[in-house]
C-alpha positions in Angstrom: 13.1 -2.3 -23.4 13.4 0.4 -20.9 10.2 2.8 -20.4 10.2 5.6 -22.2 9.2 8.8 -19.7 8.4 12.1 -19.7 11.1 14.8 -18.4 9.4 15.1 -14.9 8.7 11.8 -14.0 12.3 11.0 -15.0 13.2 14.0 -12.3 11.3 12.7 -9.7 12.3 9.1 -10.3 15.8 10.4 -10.3 15.1 12.2 -7.0 13.1 8.9 -5.7 16.2 6.9 -6.5 18.7 8.6 -4.8 17.3 9.5 -1.5 18.3 7.9 1.9 15.2 8.0 3.3 13.0 4.9 3.1 10.1 5.2 0.8 6.8 4.0 1.1 5.0 3.0 -2.3 0.8 3.4 -2.4 -0.7 1.8 -5.8 -4.3 1.4 -6.5 -6.6 -0.2 -9.1 -3.8 -1.8 -11.4 -4.9 -3.2 -14.6 -2.4 -5.6 -15.6 -1.1 -3.6 -18.8 0.7 -1.3 -15.7 2.5 -4.3 -14.2 5.7 -4.4 -16.5 5.6 -0.1 -15.5 5.2 -1.0 -12.1 7.9 -3.6 -11.7 10.3 -1.0 -13.7 9.1 2.1 -11.1 9.9 -0.7 -8.0 13.8 -1.6 -10.0 14.0 2.3 -10.1 13.2 3.6 -6.8 13.7 0.4 -4.4 10.8 1.1 -1.9 10.8 -0.2 1.7 7.2 -0.7 1.9 5.0 -1.2 -0.5 0.8 -0.9 0.0 -1.6 -1.6 -2.5 -5.2 -0.5 -1.7 -7.0 -3.2 -3.3 -8.2 -4.1 -6.9 -5.3 -5.9 -8.0 -6.2 -6.9 -11.8 -8.3 -3.8 -12.5 -8.9 -5.1 -15.8 -10.8 -8.2 -14.8 -14.0 -6.5 -13.2 -14.6 -9.7 -11.0 -17.0 -8.4 -8.8 -19.6 -8.1 -12.3 -17.6 -10.8 -14.2 -17.0 -13.8 -11.9 -16.7 -16.5 -14.7 -13.5 -14.4 -15.2 -12.2 -16.1 -11.9 -9.4 -17.7 -13.7 -8.1 -15.1 -15.9 -8.0 -12.8 -12.4 -6.4 -15.5 -10.6 -3.4 -15.5 -13.8 -3.4 -11.5 -13.7 -2.5 -12.0 -9.7 0.0 -14.3 -9.9 2.0 -12.0 -12.3 1.2 -9.1 -9.6 2.4 -11.5 -7.0 5.6 -12.5 -8.8 5.7 -8.4 -9.5 5.7 -7.2 -6.0 7.0 -10.3 -4.2 10.4 -10.1 -6.5 11.1 -6.8 -4.4 12.7 -6.2 -1.1 9.9 -3.9 0.1 7.2 -5.2 2.8 3.9 -5.2 1.5 0.4 -4.3 2.6 -2.6 -5.7 0.7 -5.8 -4.5 1.0 -8.4 -6.4 -1.2 -11.0 -4.2 -3.2 -13.8 -4.3 -4.4 -13.2 -6.3 -7.8 -10.8 -8.6 -6.0 -11.4 -11.9 -3.9 -10.5 -11.9 -1.2 -9.8 -15.9 -1.0 -7.6 -15.7 -4.2 -5.7 -12.3 -3.0 -4.4 -14.7 0.6 -3.6 -17.1 -1.4 -0.7 -14.9 -3.1 -0.3 -12.5 -0.6 -0.5 -14.7 3.0 -0.1 -12.6 5.8 0.7 -9.1 4.4 -3.4 -9.0 3.4 -5.0 -6.7 5.6 -8.6 -5.2 6.2 -9.7 -2.2 4.8 -9.7 0.3 7.3 -6.9 -1.4 9.2 -4.1 1.3 10.5 -0.5 0.1 10.6 2.4 2.3 11.8 5.6 2.2 9.6 8.7 4.1 10.6 7.1 5.9 13.4 4.2 7.1 10.5 0.5 6.0 11.3 -1.3 5.1 8.0 -4.9 4.3 7.5 -5.2 2.0 4.4 -8.6 1.0 3.0 -9.9 0.6 -0.8 -12.2 3.8 -1.2 -11.9 6.5 0.7 -15.2 5.5 3.1 -13.2 2.8 4.6 -9.8 5.7 6.1 -12.3 9.0 6.7 -12.0 9.9 10.1 -8.9 7.5 10.9 -6.5 8.7 13.4 -3.2 8.8 10.9 -1.0 10.4 9.3 -1.7 9.7 6.1 -4.9 8.0 4.4 -4.6 5.5 1.4 -7.0 4.6 -0.8 -8.1 4.3 -4.3 -11.5 3.2 -5.7 -12.3 6.5 -7.6 -11.2 9.9 -8.2 -12.2 11.3 -5.0 -10.0 13.1 -2.6 -9.6 14.0 1.1 -7.7 15.5 3.6 -4.3 14.0 4.0 -5.5 11.4 1.3 -3.3 9.8 -1.2 -5.5 8.8 -4.0 -3.6 5.2 -5.8 -6.0 5.8 -8.5 -4.4 9.3 -9.6 -1.2 7.9 -9.6 1.7 5.8 -7.7 2.2 7.9 -4.4 5.7 7.8 -2.3 6.2 9.2 1.3 9.2 9.5 2.3 10.3 9.1 5.6 11.1 10.3 8.4 10.8 13.8 6.1 6.9 12.7 5.1 7.4 14.6 1.7 5.1 13.1 -0.8 5.6 12.6 -4.8 3.1 11.2 -7.2 4.5 8.9 -10.3 1.7 9.2 -12.8 0.4 5.5 -14.8 1.4 5.6 -18.3 -1.1 6.4 -20.8 -4.1 4.4 -21.3 -4.1 3.0 -18.0 -7.8 4.5 -17.1 -8.8 2.7 -20.7 -7.5 -0.4 -19.3 -9.3 0.1 -16.0 -12.7 0.5 -17.9 -13.1 4.2 -17.2 -14.5 5.8 -20.2 -14.0 8.9 -18.9 -12.7 11.0 -15.9 -16.1 11.0 -13.5 -16.2 13.8 -10.8 -13.4 16.2 -11.8 
């Protein structure tokens, strides 16, 4: 069943799917309910690079509920299938709700420590789970998630799926489906 999208989102997706530029897709704090949306977004936009800045199965609060490890592992397996099923080069940063050992089991050498700087198509990206991991880093873009905080040169993957087009460095955001924040366990938008 195809996803029904608002008109504005459709226009952004049309632009992203038709550009000849390289595409970096950035997401963060993804509950399992968003995996179908992420898969459709990947199929539509065909990103060259995908960066996930942690909390890969954000509906499973593993940090607080370690007994949910089997559920987390199943969710991680599903997301790995979605992300690895693309032709994109992956960069994965574990978050506070992730088990780094399991993340490495599913994503191997595509896993990076928070605070890592990577160069993609001549552009420097600081990768972290929280804004504290990337603040002060010498990078063109600072990618993170975890909460709703905004920083200079930062792209927060909680607020939406970010795209950076290269070499122009134009950025676009595609909002997550309605209900994503509830599935993350957020009762309300804090700090805005």
